[in-house]
Every structure is written in C-alpha cells, then in structure tokens.
N, C-alpha and C positions, 0 to 999 in steps of 0.2 A: 502494500499500498505507500510506502513512502515513495515509490515516483509517480503518486498521481497528483501530489498537488505538495507543494510548501508546508502547506498544515502539517501533511501526516509525516514529511521525513522531521520535525519537528519533535514528531512524538515517536522517534525512531528508541527511546531509553524510558523503557516502561518499570515500573513498579516493580519489584521483584521480590519482595517479600511475602512470607509465608501463609498468606492470605488462604483462604477457605476456595475462592475463586483461583488463583492463582495454584495450590495444588490440586484441584479440580482440571485444571486443562493442564497441568502437567500430567498426570495422570491418565489422558484421554491423549495426549500426544503420545505417551510412552507407548500404548495400548493402539494407537493405531500405526507409530511406526513397527513394533512387532507384527504385526497383523499384514503392515505392504509388505516388508522384506522378506520376511523368515520364510523358507519353502521349506515344504514337510513333503516326501513322496513316501513316507512308511505306508502307508493305505495303497501305493499301487499294486494293481495284482499284474503282474509280467507274464504270468500264466495264459493271456486272452492271445498272446503272440506267438504261442507254439500250438502244431497242429498234433494232436496226441495218439491220429492216426494215421500219421509218418513216422514219426518218432525220430530215434539217430540210431548210426552203427558207431558203435564205441572204438573202434579203429581209425575214422574218420576223424572221430571226436580229437581223440591225440593228435593227428595231423594236424588240424583246424587250431588246436587250441595253441600248436606251437607258432604255425601263422600269426594268430592274435598277441602271441608275447612277442613277436616280431614287430608286427604293426605300432604296440606301445613303446616299444623300444626306440623304435625309427622316428615315429612321431614325435617324442620327448627332444632327441636330435634334432630336430629338423625347426621345430619350437625355437629353441636356445638357439642355434644357427640365426634363425631368421632374426631374433631379437638381437643379435651381438651383432650383425650387420645393419643392422637400423640404428642402434645405441652406436655410430662408427666414431664418435669422438674419445670412447674408451680405447678404441682396438685400430688406430688410426694407422699404423706402420704396418700391419698385419694386411689392411683391405686397400690402402692406398693405392697401389698397382694393378687392381682387379676392377675396379669403380667409381666411380667421381661421388661424391658427399653428395649430391641432389638424388643419384639414382639409388643410394647405399639407403636415404631417409625412407623413401617408396617401394624400396625391395618385398618381393614377395615372393615366395616360392610356390611352384607347380604344383598345386594337394592334387588336384584333377589328376595328374598323371601319377604319383602314389597309391591312390586309390584305386584307380584302374588296374594298376601294379598286382596289390594285393587280392582286391576281387577277382583277378585270372586267374592267382594263385590258388584259391578259395576255388573256385568253380573247379580246376582242374582236380581237385584232389576230394569234392562232393557238388558234381554236376547236379542232381538234383536241389532246387532253390528252396522248394519247402523245408527239407531235413538239414540245408544249410541254416536258413533261418532259425529252425530249433535249436540248432547247435551255438549259433549267434547270440543269440539270445540267451541261454543257459551259460554259456561262458561271462555274459557282462554282468547278467543280474545275479545269478548262483554261486558259481566258481570264483569270479573273479568282480566281487559289486564294489570296490574303492577304484576299477579302473577304467577305463577311456570308452565311454560306451559308443562312439562316434565310428567305430568299428562296425558294429553288427549293420546301423544305419548305411554305411559305406557299401560293405560287402555281399548283403544280403537283405537290402529296399524290398528288392521285387517278392520274396520270399516271405517276408512280414506282412507284406500287405495281401499277399494271397491268404495267408492263415488268418487275418483278421477280418477279411471280409462280409460285409455283412451277410446274414443269410436271409431265405426266404420269412417272412410271420406272418402271423393273421393279427387281423386290426378287425374291431369292431364295428358296423355298419347298423343302418336302418335297415331293420326288416320287419314285417307285418307279420310274418310267419318265426323271428329268432328265437332261440329258445334263452335267451338271455332279457330281463327285464330292469330297466333303471330309469329313474324316475318320469315313470309314466309311458314309456315308450318301449319298444322292444327292439333289441338288436340280435344282429349273426354275425359270426366271425367269414373274414374272408380273407382269402391270401395275396397277399400281396409282395410284388417281387421287385427286390433291390433294383436288379438291371433295366427292368424295363417302365419306371416311375415317369413319371412327366417330367418335361425339362425345366426346372421354372430360374428365372435368374434375376 
C-alpha cells in the first residue's frame, strides 16, 4: 500500500506492540505462510501409476535400476557443471579459452540429448513401455524415494500415461424406468466412454 499514495508511505512504521490485534494478525500470517508454502505428499498414492496386470520381470528390474543409478549420478554431475560454468567468475582460468563470459552466463546443457540417451537404454533393456513404467515408478517411489523422480517421466512417460488412462465408467442419467430414485426423480446408469467424449474447449 505504501506505493498507492504518500499518505500510506508515511504509515510504513506501524505499532508492533503485543496487542490482541497484532498477535492475532501474526498468528494468521504464520498460519497462511505454512499453508501456502509447506507441501505434503504423504497421502499421494503412487500405486495408481502401476498396472498390476503387467507387473515386471526381476532381471529387467535390476538392469533398469543400474541405469537409474547412472542417470541420477550423471544428472548431478551435469547440473554441477552447468552451475560451475555459469558462475564463471569463480572459475576464470578453467573456462577462459573455451567460451566468453556472455556465453558462459547463459550456458545450458542439452538435457533432451541425455534424456533420449537414457530412454533408449531403458527401452533396449525393457521394450514393453508399461512394464518399464512399473519399474521406473517402483524405483522412484518405493526403493529410492529420496532420489530424482524426473527419471520416470523422462524415460517412461508414455507407459505411465497408459497405466493411469481413465477407464469407462457408469454415470447416472435421468430415466423414467431407472432403478435409482433421488429427489423425486428416477435415474439409471449409462456407460460413459472417456475416449468418445464430446470435445469441449
């Protein structure tokens, strides 16, 4: 508000005494900050991204696990390298011959190249995309929950999307002869196909 007019600019120093109103305002601000910034993923059910019918082979699981460990290690090294090159002031001697300061400031690694490389390695080990998705999700959420979850989306995104694809459901529709009675009206169930839904923009 201090930018609205000179009057509000003069009011920038408010009374901070421990009055009831100030204590209440601080409590609300503290609550709002915790509500806004603290994110909790404890209730997230990652099993929805796994197709139980497909399952996975243990031998393929071990091979993809090794690729996952290599991925996490290389991503950390590349991130550190990118940060090191961007902060060229600290490393002037090492990168002086390679690139100018302007190039170093906006240097970005070609992440798509590395993602494609690891995706192809995983598909060579496990060509079934849905099984690969099961393995990647299990690795990221069950075996290594603290490691990089970017792996599963970069390597097995298609399989994960197939696993969580919506299934056909039955929705209630008005029907004079329906078996369900609600608020004085009869309803019946009708199959609703997700793929054949109306395109609404």
